[in-house]
Each structure stands twice: as structure tokens, then as C-alpha cells.
C-alpha positions in Angstrom: 112.7 117.7 25.1 110.6 120.5 23.8 109.9 123.6 25.6 106.4 125.0 24.6 103.6 124.9 26.8 101.0 122.8 24.7 104.0 120.5 24.4 103.1 119.0 28.2 100.3 116.6 29.0 97.2 118.2 30.4 97.9 117.2 34.0 101.1 119.9 33.8 98.4 122.6 33.4 96.2 121.4 35.9 99.2 121.4 38.3 99.8 124.8 37.8 96.3 126.0 38.3 96.0 124.1 41.5 99.6 125.2 42.6 98.3 128.9 42.0 95.0 128.3 43.8 96.8 126.8 46.8 99.3 129.4 47.1 96.9 131.7 47.2 94.8 130.2 49.5 97.7 129.8 51.9 98.3 133.8 51.5 101.6 133.0 50.0 103.2 135.3 46.9 105.1 133.1 44.7 108.4 134.2 46.2 107.4 133.1 49.6 106.2 130.0 48.3 109.5 129.6 46.4 111.5 130.4 49.7 109.8 127.9 51.9 109.9 125.2 48.9 113.6 125.8 48.5 113.4 127.0 44.7 113.6 130.0 42.6 110.5 132.3 42.3 111.0 132.1 38.6 110.4 128.3 38.7 107.3 128.6 40.6 106.1 131.0 38.2 107.0 128.3 35.4 105.5 126.1 37.2 101.9 127.9 37.7 102.0 128.5 33.8 102.6 124.9 32.9 105.6 125.4 31.4 107.4 122.7 33.4 106.9 119.3 34.8 107.9 118.9 38.4 109.6 116.1 39.7 108.4 114.0 42.7 110.7 115.8 45.2 109.6 119.1 44.0 106.1 118.2 44.4 107.1 116.9 47.7 108.5 120.2 48.7 105.7 122.2 47.4 103.1 120.1 49.2 105.1 120.7 52.5 105.6 124.4 51.7 101.9 124.5 51.3 101.1 122.7 54.5 99.6 119.9 52.6 100.4 116.3 52.1 101.7 115.1 48.8 98.3 112.8 48.5 96.0 115.9 49.4 98.0 118.1 46.7 97.7 115.4 43.8 94.3 114.8 44.7 93.3 118.6 43.7 95.4 118.0 40.7 93.5 114.9 39.6 90.0 116.8 40.8 91.0 120.0 38.5 92.2 117.4 35.7 88.6 115.8 35.9 87.2 119.2 35.4 89.5 120.2 32.2 91.1 122.8 34.2 94.7 123.0 32.9 
């Protein structure tokens, strides 16, 4: 497994962008989102930066912490991916 940001598929970067936008729209800091989702602040930071690929469990926890359905979160990611973000 490689660790560089550019080693991940574009969807990982798109997810990071969407995560940051959704977190800010919800008025949450990275620390508050991390607390709500049951993960470390550092992990949230790395997800937003596109450094890590989230598991399905993590995606679910993040969606719930943002008061979104998993389907809505992923629809936003798909839209961002289509716009070339990430």
C-alpha cells in the first residue's frame, strides 16, 4: 500500500472536498465532526486532504455526524467527481 496523495483514485480527493464543504456548512470544526463520528481529528484532517480512503463504516459514521444519509453524502461526492473536483 502506498501513502502519497496522488496514489489514490480521484474519488478520494472528491470525497475530501465534499467532506470539508459539508462540515463547514454544518458549522462544525474538524474536532467536533471527529467527536460526533467517533474518530480522531487527525483522521478527519487526512480524509479532507485526500490522504486516506474511508471504509464504508467510516462513511456511514461521517454521514450521520453531518445529519446526512449515506446516499446523500455519496451523491455529493459523485457530483463533485463529475465536476473534476478532487
